[in-house]
A tleap script that builds the chain and sets N, CA, C and O, in Angstrom:
source leaprc.protein.ff14SB
mol = sequence {
  NMET PRO ASP ASP LEU PRO LEU THR ARG THR
  LEU VAL ILE PRO GLY SER GLU LEU ALA GLU
  ARG PHE SER ARG SER SER GLY PRO GLY GLY
  GLN GLY VAL ASN THR ALA ASP SER ARG VAL
  GLU LEU SER TYR ASP VAL ALA ALA SER SER
  LEU PRO ALA ALA THR ARG ALA ARG VAL LEU
  GLU ALA LEU ALA GLY ARG LEU VAL ASP GLY
  VAL LEU THR VAL ALA ALA SER GLU HIE ARG
  THR GLN LEU ALA ASN ARG ARG ALA ALA ARG
  GLU ARG LEU ALA ASP LEU VAL TRP ARG ALA
  ALA ALA PRO PRO PRO PRO PRO ARG ARG ALA
  THR ARG PRO THR ARG GLY SER LYS GLU ARG
  ARG LEU SER ALA LYS LYS ARG ARG GLY ASP
  VAL LYS ARG GLY ARG GLY GLY GLY TRP CASP
}
set mol.1.N position { 104.700 84.017 37.886 }
set mol.1.CA position { 105.576 82.505 36.972 }
set mol.1.C position { 104.688 81.157 37.250 }
set mol.1.O position { 104.354 80.833 38.389 }
set mol.2.N position { 104.328 80.370 36.020 }
set mol.2.CA position { 103.723 79.054 36.643 }
set mol.2.C position { 105.067 77.679 37.104 }
set mol.2.O position { 106.212 77.293 36.870 }
set mol.3.N position { 104.180 77.490 37.673 }
set mol.3.CA position { 105.278 76.299 38.821 }
set mol.3.C position { 105.663 75.307 38.283 }
set mol.3.O position { 106.631 74.815 38.862 }
set mol.4.N position { 105.173 74.520 36.987 }
set mol.4.CA position { 105.461 73.482 36.362 }
set mol.4.C position { 106.209 73.305 35.217 }
set mol.4.O position { 105.644 72.834 34.230 }
set mol.5.N position { 107.544 73.637 35.162 }
set mol.5.CA position { 108.814 73.509 33.835 }
set mol.5.C position { 108.459 72.248 32.829 }
set mol.5.O position { 108.708 71.055 32.998 }
set mol.6.N position { 107.612 73.081 31.426 }
set mol.6.CA position { 107.495 72.658 30.399 }
set mol.6.C position { 109.046 72.122 29.971 }
set mol.6.O position { 110.072 72.788 30.107 }
set mol.7.N position { 108.952 70.666 29.388 }
set mol.7.CA position { 110.414 70.202 28.712 }
set mol.7.C position { 110.163 70.045 27.356 }
set mol.7.O position { 111.091 69.856 26.569 }
set mol.8.N position { 108.949 70.107 26.985 }
set mol.8.CA position { 108.312 69.398 25.894 }
set mol.8.C position { 107.347 69.233 25.666 }
set mol.8.O position { 106.878 70.015 26.493 }
set mol.9.N position { 106.248 68.707 25.039 }
set mol.9.CA position { 105.049 68.944 24.931 }
set mol.9.C position { 104.244 67.634 26.030 }
set mol.9.O position { 103.131 67.740 26.545 }
set mol.10.N position { 105.003 66.693 26.132 }
set mol.10.CA position { 104.413 65.369 26.938 }
set mol.10.C position { 105.363 65.706 28.290 }
set mol.10.O position { 104.780 65.789 29.371 }
set mol.11.N position { 106.534 65.862 28.249 }
set mol.11.CA position { 107.803 66.281 29.777 }
set mol.11.C position { 108.083 67.206 30.186 }
set mol.11.O position { 108.918 68.034 29.820 }
set mol.12.N position { 107.042 67.160 31.455 }
set mol.12.CA position { 107.332 68.225 32.090 }
set mol.12.C position { 107.540 67.937 33.583 }
set mol.12.O position { 107.132 66.937 34.173 }
set mol.13.N position { 108.319 69.088 34.176 }
set mol.13.CA position { 109.093 68.730 35.317 }
set mol.13.C position { 107.909 69.160 36.359 }
set mol.13.O position { 107.171 69.941 35.758 }
set mol.14.N position { 107.557 68.994 37.385 }
set mol.14.CA position { 106.626 69.144 38.387 }
set mol.14.C position { 107.574 70.561 39.265 }
set mol.14.O position { 108.768 70.569 39.563 }
set mol.15.N position { 106.560 71.619 39.496 }
set mol.15.CA position { 107.373 72.273 40.355 }
set mol.15.C position { 107.161 72.179 41.620 }
set mol.15.O position { 107.811 72.871 42.404 }
set mol.16.N position { 106.452 71.525 41.934 }
set mol.16.CA position { 107.345 70.540 43.263 }
set mol.16.C position { 108.542 69.724 43.656 }
set mol.16.O position { 108.862 69.351 44.785 }
set mol.17.N position { 109.059 69.547 42.667 }
set mol.17.CA position { 110.066 69.283 42.503 }
set mol.17.C position { 111.354 70.008 42.332 }
set mol.17.O position { 112.551 69.732 42.408 }
set mol.18.N position { 110.539 71.164 42.039 }
set mol.18.CA position { 112.010 72.526 42.091 }
set mol.18.C position { 112.357 73.089 42.859 }
set mol.18.O position { 111.337 73.653 43.254 }
set mol.19.N position { 113.444 73.527 43.679 }
set mol.19.CA position { 113.533 74.324 45.173 }
set mol.19.C position { 114.602 75.544 44.339 }
set mol.19.O position { 115.456 75.347 43.475 }
set mol.20.N position { 114.173 76.777 44.961 }
set mol.20.CA position { 114.634 77.902 44.588 }
set mol.20.C position { 115.635 78.540 45.827 }
set mol.20.O position { 115.226 79.042 46.874 }
set mol.21.N position { 116.929 78.390 45.446 }
set mol.21.CA position { 117.418 79.351 46.986 }
set mol.21.C position { 117.691 81.046 46.361 }
set mol.21.O position { 117.744 81.348 45.169 }
set mol.22.N position { 117.784 81.640 47.102 }
set mol.22.CA position { 118.221 83.668 46.736 }
set mol.22.C position { 119.059 83.548 47.903 }
set mol.22.O position { 118.925 82.937 48.964 }
set mol.23.N position { 120.389 84.649 47.198 }
set mol.23.CA position { 120.719 84.946 47.886 }
set mol.23.C position { 121.900 85.967 47.261 }
set mol.23.O position { 122.229 85.565 46.145 }
set mol.24.N position { 122.715 87.316 47.717 }
set mol.24.CA position { 123.216 88.451 47.184 }
set mol.24.C position { 123.620 87.970 45.950 }
set mol.24.O position { 123.965 86.792 45.859 }
set mol.25.N position { 123.631 88.809 44.846 }
set mol.25.CA position { 124.780 88.660 43.572 }
set mol.25.C position { 125.806 89.319 43.540 }
set mol.25.O position { 125.820 90.541 43.687 }
set mol.26.N position { 126.681 88.701 43.371 }
set mol.26.CA position { 128.695 89.221 43.540 }
set mol.26.C position { 128.622 90.604 42.874 }
set mol.26.O position { 127.611 91.308 42.875 }
set mol.27.N position { 129.889 90.946 42.262 }
set mol.27.CA position { 130.041 92.351 41.452 }
set mol.27.C position { 129.790 93.187 41.875 }
set mol.27.O position { 129.440 93.214 43.055 }
set mol.28.N position { 129.856 94.433 40.997 }
set mol.28.CA position { 129.435 96.051 40.741 }
set mol.28.C position { 127.740 96.300 40.888 }
set mol.28.O position { 126.910 95.601 40.308 }
set mol.29.N position { 127.360 97.642 41.944 }
set mol.29.CA position { 126.474 97.497 41.496 }
set mol.29.C position { 126.115 99.070 42.334 }
set mol.29.O position { 126.978 99.845 42.747 }
set mol.30.N position { 124.584 99.268 42.437 }
set mol.30.CA position { 124.430 100.214 42.996 }
set mol.30.C position { 123.749 100.456 44.174 }
set mol.30.O position { 123.637 99.432 44.848 }
set mol.31.N position { 123.098 101.754 44.819 }
set mol.31.CA position { 122.727 100.766 46.496 }
set mol.31.C position { 121.569 100.068 46.880 }
set mol.31.O position { 120.855 100.214 47.872 }
set mol.32.N position { 121.469 98.971 45.555 }
set mol.32.CA position { 120.632 98.336 46.055 }
set mol.32.C position { 121.807 97.089 45.998 }
set mol.32.O position { 121.370 96.261 46.797 }
set mol.33.N position { 122.739 96.705 45.589 }
set mol.33.CA position { 123.960 95.581 45.634 }
set mol.33.C position { 123.665 95.162 46.763 }
set mol.33.O position { 123.292 93.989 46.746 }
set mol.34.N position { 123.685 95.885 48.245 }
set mol.34.CA position { 124.338 94.849 48.946 }
set mol.34.C position { 122.870 94.377 49.699 }
set mol.34.O position { 123.060 93.602 50.636 }
set mol.35.N position { 121.597 94.685 49.462 }
set mol.35.CA position { 120.275 94.411 49.621 }
set mol.35.C position { 119.176 93.817 49.396 }
set mol.35.O position { 118.137 93.796 50.057 }
set mol.36.N position { 119.582 93.102 47.965 }
set mol.36.CA position { 118.818 92.489 46.901 }
set mol.36.C position { 119.428 91.632 46.713 }
set mol.36.O position { 120.427 91.575 45.996 }
set mol.37.N position { 118.549 90.148 47.807 }
set mol.37.CA position { 118.954 89.057 47.594 }
set mol.37.C position { 118.107 88.840 45.774 }
set mol.37.O position { 116.902 88.734 45.549 }
set mol.38.N position { 119.308 88.835 44.713 }
set mol.38.CA position { 118.773 88.577 43.216 }
set mol.38.C position { 119.283 87.430 42.611 }
set mol.38.O position { 118.691 86.978 41.631 }
set mol.39.N position { 120.247 86.909 43.020 }
set mol.39.CA position { 120.742 85.868 42.804 }
set mol.39.C position { 119.682 84.689 43.081 }
set mol.39.O position { 118.812 84.740 43.950 }
set mol.40.N position { 119.982 83.238 41.879 }
set mol.40.CA position { 118.705 82.710 41.949 }
set mol.40.C position { 119.359 81.299 42.171 }
set mol.40.O position { 120.237 81.144 41.323 }
set mol.41.N position { 119.242 80.165 43.045 }
set mol.41.CA position { 119.606 78.853 42.587 }
set mol.41.C position { 118.805 78.257 42.606 }
set mol.41.O position { 117.951 78.479 43.463 }
set mol.42.N position { 118.628 77.152 41.660 }
set mol.42.CA position { 118.158 76.443 41.119 }
set mol.42.C position { 117.941 75.086 41.255 }
set mol.42.O position { 118.335 74.538 40.226 }
set mol.43.N position { 117.399 74.114 42.220 }
set mol.43.CA position { 117.897 72.648 42.501 }
set mol.43.C position { 116.891 71.446 41.700 }
set mol.43.O position { 115.679 71.630 41.586 }
set mol.44.N position { 117.354 70.611 41.345 }
set mol.44.CA position { 116.311 69.802 40.949 }
set mol.44.C position { 116.765 67.906 41.378 }
set mol.44.O position { 117.802 67.253 41.263 }
set mol.45.N position { 115.919 67.713 41.686 }
set mol.45.CA position { 116.571 66.309 42.233 }
set mol.45.C position { 116.293 65.215 41.686 }
set mol.45.O position { 115.344 64.482 41.962 }
set mol.46.N position { 117.720 64.939 40.286 }
set mol.46.CA position { 116.786 63.956 38.938 }
set mol.46.C position { 116.886 62.474 39.636 }
set mol.46.O position { 116.175 61.619 39.107 }
set mol.47.N position { 117.776 62.016 40.893 }
set mol.47.CA position { 117.603 60.763 41.084 }
set mol.47.C position { 116.175 60.265 41.789 }
set mol.47.O position { 115.995 59.059 41.962 }
set mol.48.N position { 115.075 61.330 42.226 }
set mol.48.CA position { 114.224 61.123 43.289 }
set mol.48.C position { 112.959 61.463 41.958 }
set mol.48.O position { 111.806 61.077 42.150 }
set mol.49.N position { 113.257 62.057 40.908 }
set mol.49.CA position { 112.135 62.705 40.098 }
set mol.49.C position { 111.101 62.265 39.377 }
set mol.49.O position { 111.656 62.007 38.309 }
set mol.50.N position { 110.097 62.035 39.255 }
set mol.50.CA position { 108.753 61.734 38.650 }
set mol.50.C position { 109.318 61.391 36.683 }
set mol.50.O position { 108.691 60.722 35.861 }
set mol.51.N position { 110.269 61.917 36.532 }
set mol.51.CA position { 110.745 61.296 34.553 }
set mol.51.C position { 110.364 59.639 34.345 }
set mol.51.O position { 109.970 59.161 35.409 }
set mol.52.N position { 110.377 59.162 33.799 }
set mol.52.CA position { 110.380 57.051 33.388 }
set mol.52.C position { 111.344 56.940 33.373 }
set mol.52.O position { 112.210 57.744 33.029 }
set mol.53.N position { 111.430 55.912 33.744 }
set mol.53.CA position { 112.789 55.880 34.569 }
set mol.53.C position { 114.053 55.297 32.849 }
set mol.53.O position { 115.151 54.798 33.098 }
set mol.54.N position { 113.773 55.420 31.925 }
set mol.54.CA position { 114.555 55.440 30.532 }
set mol.54.C position { 115.251 56.970 30.855 }
set mol.54.O position { 116.334 57.183 31.399 }
set mol.55.N position { 114.359 57.862 30.385 }
set mol.55.CA position { 115.062 59.066 30.467 }
set mol.55.C position { 115.561 60.079 31.835 }
set mol.55.O position { 116.098 61.187 31.817 }
set mol.56.N position { 115.032 58.967 33.320 }
set mol.56.CA position { 115.832 59.431 34.002 }
set mol.56.C position { 117.465 58.847 34.225 }
set mol.56.O position { 118.448 59.463 34.638 }
set mol.57.N position { 117.362 57.728 33.878 }
set mol.57.CA position { 118.703 56.621 33.269 }
set mol.57.C position { 119.717 57.782 32.156 }
set mol.57.O position { 120.877 58.066 32.454 }
set mol.58.N position { 119.174 58.215 31.163 }
set mol.58.CA position { 119.568 59.167 30.049 }
set mol.58.C position { 120.278 60.527 30.662 }
set mol.58.O position { 121.353 61.036 30.345 }
set mol.59.N position { 119.008 61.068 31.956 }
set mol.59.CA position { 119.486 62.126 32.692 }
set mol.59.C position { 120.839 62.049 33.727 }
set mol.59.O position { 121.900 62.664 33.622 }
set mol.60.N position { 120.595 61.484 34.324 }
set mol.60.CA position { 121.393 61.072 35.090 }
set mol.60.C position { 123.028 60.544 34.678 }
set mol.60.O position { 124.086 61.015 35.094 }
set mol.61.N position { 122.837 59.539 33.830 }
set mol.61.CA position { 124.399 59.192 32.880 }
set mol.61.C position { 125.277 60.521 31.843 }
set mol.61.O position { 126.485 60.668 31.661 }
set mol.62.N position { 124.069 61.358 31.299 }
set mol.62.CA position { 124.989 62.309 30.450 }
set mol.62.C position { 125.169 63.915 31.435 }
set mol.62.O position { 125.977 64.799 31.152 }
set mol.63.N position { 124.029 63.952 32.792 }
set mol.63.CA position { 124.836 64.787 33.142 }
set mol.63.C position { 125.411 64.568 34.311 }
set mol.63.O position { 125.068 65.462 35.084 }
set mol.64.N position { 126.503 63.398 35.080 }
set mol.64.CA position { 126.956 62.809 36.138 }
set mol.64.C position { 128.237 64.248 36.856 }
set mol.64.O position { 128.420 64.423 38.060 }
set mol.65.N position { 128.892 65.025 35.792 }
set mol.65.CA position { 129.539 65.677 35.783 }
set mol.65.C position { 129.219 66.762 36.626 }
set mol.65.O position { 129.928 67.434 37.375 }
set mol.66.N position { 127.688 66.815 36.289 }
set mol.66.CA position { 127.762 68.350 36.718 }
set mol.66.C position { 126.435 67.910 38.088 }
set mol.66.O position { 125.643 68.809 38.375 }
set mol.67.N position { 126.339 66.857 38.654 }
set mol.67.CA position { 125.156 66.273 40.078 }
set mol.67.C position { 126.354 65.825 41.005 }
set mol.67.O position { 127.365 65.176 40.738 }
set mol.68.N position { 125.874 66.425 42.261 }
set mol.68.CA position { 126.223 66.110 43.356 }
set mol.68.C position { 124.596 65.455 44.018 }
set mol.68.O position { 123.489 65.829 43.630 }
set mol.69.N position { 124.824 64.588 44.905 }
set mol.69.CA position { 124.174 63.799 45.084 }
set mol.69.C position { 122.726 63.569 44.402 }
set mol.69.O position { 121.770 63.667 45.170 }
set mol.70.N position { 122.441 63.257 42.962 }
set mol.70.CA position { 121.488 63.426 42.072 }
set mol.70.C position { 121.063 64.301 42.453 }
set mol.70.O position { 119.924 64.081 42.865 }
set mol.71.N position { 121.555 65.896 42.632 }
set mol.71.CA position { 120.914 67.136 42.311 }
set mol.71.C position { 121.954 67.674 41.360 }
set mol.71.O position { 123.184 67.615 41.367 }
set mol.72.N position { 120.676 68.466 40.167 }
set mol.72.CA position { 121.282 69.426 39.676 }
set mol.72.C position { 120.754 70.549 39.579 }
set mol.72.O position { 119.598 70.799 39.236 }
set mol.73.N position { 122.074 71.698 40.057 }
set mol.73.CA position { 121.698 73.004 40.271 }
set mol.73.C position { 122.234 74.105 39.968 }
set mol.73.O position { 123.424 74.372 40.131 }
set mol.74.N position { 121.599 74.651 39.616 }
set mol.74.CA position { 121.525 75.859 38.415 }
set mol.74.C position { 121.120 77.295 39.113 }
set mol.74.O position { 119.984 77.619 39.458 }
set mol.75.N position { 122.580 78.245 39.266 }
set mol.75.CA position { 123.287 79.526 38.725 }
set mol.75.C position { 122.506 80.463 37.832 }
set mol.75.O position { 122.465 80.156 36.640 }
set mol.76.N position { 121.724 81.835 38.326 }
set mol.76.CA position { 121.798 82.926 37.419 }
set mol.76.C position { 121.917 83.735 38.226 }
set mol.76.O position { 121.325 83.511 39.282 }
set mol.77.N position { 122.619 84.867 38.128 }
set mol.77.CA position { 122.639 86.612 38.565 }
set mol.77.C position { 123.270 86.961 37.864 }
set mol.77.O position { 124.385 87.127 38.359 }
set mol.78.N position { 123.209 87.320 36.418 }
set mol.78.CA position { 122.735 87.952 35.561 }
set mol.78.C position { 122.305 89.561 34.895 }
set mol.78.O position { 122.712 90.448 34.145 }
set mol.79.N position { 121.060 89.128 35.882 }
set mol.79.CA position { 120.020 90.139 35.822 }
set mol.79.C position { 120.687 90.702 36.769 }
set mol.79.O position { 121.797 90.404 37.210 }
set mol.80.N position { 119.613 91.948 37.223 }
set mol.80.CA position { 119.397 92.951 38.111 }
set mol.80.C position { 118.427 92.527 39.294 }
set mol.80.O position { 118.646 92.627 40.501 }
set mol.81.N position { 117.177 91.976 38.582 }
set mol.81.CA position { 115.217 91.637 39.501 }
set mol.81.C position { 115.757 90.109 39.901 }
set mol.81.O position { 116.415 89.231 39.344 }
set mol.82.N position { 115.317 90.236 40.761 }
set mol.82.CA position { 115.589 88.039 40.943 }
set mol.82.C position { 114.252 87.753 39.980 }
set mol.82.O position { 114.403 86.898 39.107 }
set mol.83.N position { 112.877 88.453 40.089 }
set mol.83.CA position { 112.363 87.767 38.599 }
set mol.83.C position { 112.883 87.461 37.320 }
set mol.83.O position { 112.170 86.722 36.642 }
set mol.84.N position { 113.974 87.852 36.808 }
set mol.84.CA position { 114.581 87.247 35.632 }
set mol.84.C position { 115.216 86.583 35.995 }
set mol.84.O position { 115.347 85.529 35.372 }
set mol.85.N position { 115.797 86.753 36.920 }
set mol.85.CA position { 117.051 85.732 37.289 }
set mol.85.C position { 116.184 84.534 37.671 }
set mol.85.O position { 116.760 83.450 37.574 }
set mol.86.N position { 115.235 84.515 37.981 }
set mol.86.CA position { 114.418 83.229 37.990 }
set mol.86.C position { 114.062 82.443 36.461 }
set mol.86.O position { 113.969 81.469 35.714 }
set mol.87.N position { 113.997 83.414 36.692 }
set mol.87.CA position { 113.254 83.372 34.564 }
set mol.87.C position { 114.723 82.214 33.610 }
set mol.87.O position { 114.470 81.179 32.993 }
set mol.88.N position { 116.280 82.895 33.806 }
set mol.88.CA position { 116.940 82.682 33.437 }
set mol.88.C position { 117.217 81.082 33.719 }
set mol.88.O position { 117.682 80.272 32.917 }
set mol.89.N position { 116.840 80.871 34.956 }
set mol.89.CA position { 118.089 80.120 36.160 }
set mol.89.C position { 116.508 78.735 35.165 }
set mol.89.O position { 117.038 77.742 34.666 }
set mol.90.N position { 115.338 78.782 35.041 }
set mol.90.CA position { 114.977 78.171 34.675 }
set mol.90.C position { 114.732 77.412 33.432 }
set mol.90.O position { 114.415 76.275 33.085 }
set mol.91.N position { 115.069 78.734 32.844 }
set mol.91.CA position { 115.584 78.500 31.159 }
set mol.91.C position { 116.210 77.468 30.991 }
set mol.91.O position { 115.952 76.294 30.724 }
set mol.92.N position { 117.318 78.243 31.240 }
set mol.92.CA position { 118.787 77.010 32.174 }
set mol.92.C position { 118.486 75.495 32.228 }
set mol.92.O position { 118.758 74.516 31.534 }
set mol.93.N position { 117.862 75.722 33.264 }
set mol.93.CA position { 117.662 73.958 33.930 }
set mol.93.C position { 116.450 73.628 32.639 }
set mol.93.O position { 116.046 72.469 32.543 }
set mol.94.N position { 116.051 74.418 31.927 }
set mol.94.CA position { 115.110 73.291 31.158 }
set mol.94.C position { 115.793 72.288 29.855 }
set mol.94.O position { 115.682 71.136 29.436 }
set mol.95.N position { 116.675 73.744 29.489 }
set mol.95.CA position { 117.767 73.447 28.557 }
set mol.95.C position { 118.605 72.412 28.703 }
set mol.95.O position { 118.658 71.484 27.896 }
set mol.96.N position { 119.237 72.492 29.629 }
set mol.96.CA position { 119.450 71.019 30.587 }
set mol.96.C position { 119.244 70.042 30.171 }
set mol.96.O position { 119.709 69.443 29.202 }
set mol.97.N position { 118.476 69.794 30.926 }
set mol.97.CA position { 117.593 68.593 31.726 }
set mol.97.C position { 117.138 67.941 30.047 }
set mol.97.O position { 117.256 66.774 29.674 }
set mol.98.N position { 116.542 69.254 29.160 }
set mol.98.CA position { 116.083 68.351 27.680 }
set mol.98.C position { 116.667 68.035 27.049 }
set mol.98.O position { 116.341 67.274 26.139 }
set mol.99.N position { 118.126 68.606 27.302 }
set mol.99.CA position { 119.514 67.997 25.529 }
set mol.99.C position { 119.265 66.819 26.577 }
set mol.99.O position { 118.446 65.955 26.264 }
set mol.100.N position { 119.593 66.776 27.186 }
set mol.100.CA position { 120.379 65.364 28.031 }
set mol.100.C position { 119.089 63.828 28.275 }
set mol.100.O position { 119.540 62.739 28.630 }
set mol.101.N position { 117.884 63.977 28.073 }
set mol.101.CA position { 116.829 63.238 28.211 }
set mol.101.C position { 117.026 62.886 27.013 }
set mol.101.O position { 116.989 61.664 26.870 }
set mol.102.N position { 117.329 63.797 25.580 }
set mol.102.CA position { 117.410 63.346 24.440 }
set mol.102.C position { 117.688 62.305 23.737 }
set mol.102.O position { 118.874 62.197 23.425 }
set mol.103.N position { 116.794 61.294 23.294 }
set mol.103.CA position { 117.698 59.508 22.995 }
set mol.103.C position { 118.734 60.169 21.755 }
set mol.103.O position { 118.641 61.147 21.013 }
set mol.104.N position { 119.913 58.923 21.985 }
set mol.104.CA position { 121.139 58.953 21.286 }
set mol.104.C position { 121.434 58.617 19.882 }
set mol.104.O position { 121.148 57.553 19.334 }
set mol.105.N position { 122.121 59.777 19.277 }
set mol.105.CA position { 121.762 59.482 17.788 }
set mol.105.C position { 121.688 58.139 17.442 }
set mol.105.O position { 121.867 57.163 18.172 }
set mol.106.N position { 121.280 58.198 15.728 }
set mol.106.CA position { 121.167 56.203 15.442 }
set mol.106.C position { 122.903 56.046 15.626 }
set mol.106.O position { 123.496 57.124 15.652 }
set mol.107.N position { 123.577 55.056 15.727 }
set mol.107.CA position { 124.603 54.227 15.195 }
set mol.107.C position { 125.368 54.845 14.028 }
set mol.107.O position { 124.481 54.991 13.188 }
set mol.108.N position { 126.357 55.234 13.563 }
set mol.108.CA position { 126.983 55.481 12.354 }
set mol.108.C position { 127.061 54.165 11.049 }
set mol.108.O position { 127.675 53.123 11.275 }
set mol.109.N position { 126.586 54.333 10.152 }
set mol.109.CA position { 126.631 52.814 9.321 }
set mol.109.C position { 128.213 52.938 8.549 }
set mol.109.O position { 128.196 54.024 7.969 }
set mol.110.N position { 129.197 52.440 8.381 }
set mol.110.CA position { 130.696 52.427 8.068 }
set mol.110.C position { 129.700 52.098 6.484 }
set mol.110.O position { 128.779 51.329 6.213 }
set mol.111.N position { 130.666 53.390 5.528 }
set mol.111.CA position { 130.476 52.889 4.318 }
set mol.111.C position { 132.066 53.694 3.325 }
set mol.111.O position { 132.740 54.671 3.650 }
set mol.112.N position { 132.170 52.971 2.350 }
set mol.112.CA position { 133.571 52.675 1.227 }
set mol.112.C position { 133.217 54.061 0.741 }
set mol.112.O position { 132.052 54.457 0.777 }
set mol.113.N position { 134.420 54.955 0.193 }
set mol.113.CA position { 134.216 55.654 -0.253 }
set mol.113.C position { 134.126 55.362 -2.031 }
set mol.113.O position { 134.333 54.243 -2.500 }
set mol.114.N position { 133.797 56.531 -2.855 }
set mol.114.CA position { 132.987 56.086 -4.361 }
set mol.114.C position { 133.882 55.997 -5.096 }
set mol.114.O position { 134.890 56.656 -4.843 }
set mol.115.N position { 133.839 54.996 -6.491 }
set mol.115.CA position { 135.097 55.590 -6.953 }
set mol.115.C position { 135.404 56.885 -7.637 }
set mol.115.O position { 136.559 57.280 -7.798 }
set mol.116.N position { 134.623 57.365 -7.931 }
set mol.116.CA position { 135.041 59.130 -7.736 }
set mol.116.C position { 135.529 59.351 -7.110 }
set mol.116.O position { 136.717 59.612 -7.299 }
set mol.117.N position { 134.821 59.419 -5.630 }
set mol.117.CA position { 135.778 60.478 -4.958 }
set mol.117.C position { 137.304 59.630 -4.693 }
set mol.117.O position { 138.210 60.444 -4.874 }
set mol.118.N position { 137.763 58.489 -4.385 }
set mol.118.CA position { 139.166 58.131 -4.664 }
set mol.118.C position { 140.120 59.061 -5.885 }
set mol.118.O position { 141.217 59.581 -5.683 }
set mol.119.N position { 139.451 59.072 -6.964 }
set mol.119.CA position { 139.909 59.403 -8.219 }
set mol.119.C position { 139.772 60.651 -7.922 }
set mol.119.O position { 140.950 60.952 -7.731 }
set mol.120.N position { 138.855 62.102 -7.653 }
set mol.120.CA position { 139.142 62.816 -7.400 }
set mol.120.C position { 140.171 63.248 -6.299 }
set mol.120.O position { 140.500 64.432 -6.215 }
set mol.121.N position { 140.638 62.378 -5.527 }
set mol.121.CA position { 141.299 62.872 -4.647 }
set mol.121.C position { 142.191 62.690 -4.641 }
set mol.121.O position { 142.972 63.236 -3.861 }
set mol.122.N position { 142.743 61.264 -6.084 }
set mol.122.CA position { 143.916 61.148 -6.577 }
set mol.122.C position { 144.561 62.058 -7.325 }
set mol.122.O position { 145.720 62.415 -7.115 }
set mol.123.N position { 143.643 62.577 -8.467 }
set mol.123.CA position { 144.172 63.752 -8.995 }
set mol.123.C position { 144.537 65.365 -8.406 }
set mol.123.O position { 145.551 65.921 -8.828 }
set mol.124.N position { 143.859 65.888 -7.655 }
set mol.124.CA position { 143.622 66.697 -6.811 }
set mol.124.C position { 145.442 66.858 -6.157 }
set mol.124.O position { 146.195 67.811 -6.360 }
set mol.125.N position { 145.833 65.193 -5.110 }
set mol.125.CA position { 147.372 65.268 -4.653 }
set mol.125.C position { 148.325 65.340 -6.514 }
set mol.125.O position { 149.397 65.927 -6.663 }
set mol.126.N position { 147.805 64.826 -7.318 }
set mol.126.CA position { 149.025 64.376 -8.426 }
set mol.126.C position { 149.395 66.317 -9.083 }
set mol.126.O position { 150.456 66.774 -9.507 }
set mol.127.N position { 148.115 66.972 -8.914 }
set mol.127.CA position { 148.376 68.362 -9.304 }
set mol.127.C position { 148.769 69.358 -8.367 }
set mol.127.O position { 149.021 70.514 -8.709 }
set mol.128.N position { 148.848 68.818 -6.831 }
set mol.128.CA position { 150.244 69.639 -5.978 }
set mol.128.C position { 150.975 69.401 -6.061 }
set mol.128.O position { 151.927 70.181 -6.037 }
set mol.129.N position { 151.132 67.498 -6.303 }
set mol.129.CA position { 152.738 67.814 -6.422 }
set mol.129.C position { 153.522 68.373 -7.577 }
set mol.129.O position { 154.569 69.011 -7.468 }
set mol.130.N position { 152.857 68.042 -8.778 }
set mol.130.CA position { 152.928 68.860 -9.903 }
set mol.130.C position { 153.897 70.327 -9.565 }
set mol.130.O position { 155.041 70.628 -9.905 }
set mol.131.N position { 152.910 71.012 -8.784 }
set mol.131.CA position { 153.070 72.467 -8.737 }
set mol.131.C position { 154.538 72.640 -7.605 }
set mol.131.O position { 155.508 73.391 -7.703 }
set mol.132.N position { 154.231 71.726 -6.678 }
set mol.132.CA position { 156.128 71.582 -5.850 }
set mol.132.C position { 157.038 71.396 -6.635 }
set mol.132.O position { 158.187 71.836 -6.683 }
set mol.133.N position { 156.089 70.252 -7.684 }
set mol.133.CA position { 157.696 69.580 -8.176 }
set mol.133.C position { 158.073 70.872 -9.037 }
set mol.133.O position { 159.250 71.200 -8.889 }
set mol.134.N position { 157.454 71.545 -9.761 }
set mol.134.CA position { 157.582 72.831 -10.316 }
set mol.134.C position { 158.266 74.374 -9.926 }
set mol.134.O position { 158.918 75.160 -10.613 }
set mol.135.N position { 157.813 74.421 -8.534 }
set mol.135.CA position { 158.899 74.972 -7.733 }
set mol.135.C position { 160.480 75.076 -7.790 }
set mol.135.O position { 161.113 76.009 -7.296 }
set mol.136.N position { 161.064 73.936 -8.495 }
set mol.136.CA position { 162.304 73.248 -7.979 }
set mol.136.C position { 163.540 74.716 -8.605 }
set mol.136.O position { 164.762 74.588 -8.518 }
set mol.137.N position { 163.078 75.582 -9.004 }
set mol.137.CA position { 164.382 76.765 -9.648 }
set mol.137.C position { 164.993 75.917 -10.911 }
set mol.137.O position { 164.324 75.602 -11.895 }
set mol.138.N position { 165.967 75.696 -10.773 }
set mol.138.CA position { 166.671 75.405 -11.612 }
set mol.138.C position { 167.097 75.562 -12.823 }
set mol.138.O position { 167.565 74.699 -13.566 }
set mol.139.N position { 166.828 77.397 -13.156 }
set mol.139.CA position { 167.301 78.152 -14.177 }
set mol.139.C position { 168.308 78.517 -14.541 }
set mol.139.O position { 168.911 77.445 -14.491 }
set mol.140.N position { 169.185 79.383 -14.971 }
set mol.140.CA position { 170.286 79.785 -15.447 }
set mol.140.C position { 169.958 81.545 -14.986 }
set mol.140.O position { 170.787 82.416 -15.248 }
savepdb mol mol.pdb
quit
């Protein structure tokens, strides 16, 4: 498995900044459940990372609720093998950092409703009111 974790063509997390820990997965299993350390915890120190300053600031702000002392930790234990869990944790971490590093969308420009949309809205309200008024009963 390659050490570096690519986020985009130009943005790559070096493998030296990632730390993996292995432990036993919880839940049901067969003979190997108590002996195989297949659960993976992948940690990435965002605060001390080599990301560009603006990108690092965006990631720190976006993931503030998930960080503990500037470190982002992702756990994976859904697969039976350690290798598959390592792959899943790396994909999950890459997705999190990629989404957090994306620049914010441009601000919304306020616009006014068009005359046609106002007229359509009012005529729909009139039709609905006529339908409701027609339910009045009043027959003998």
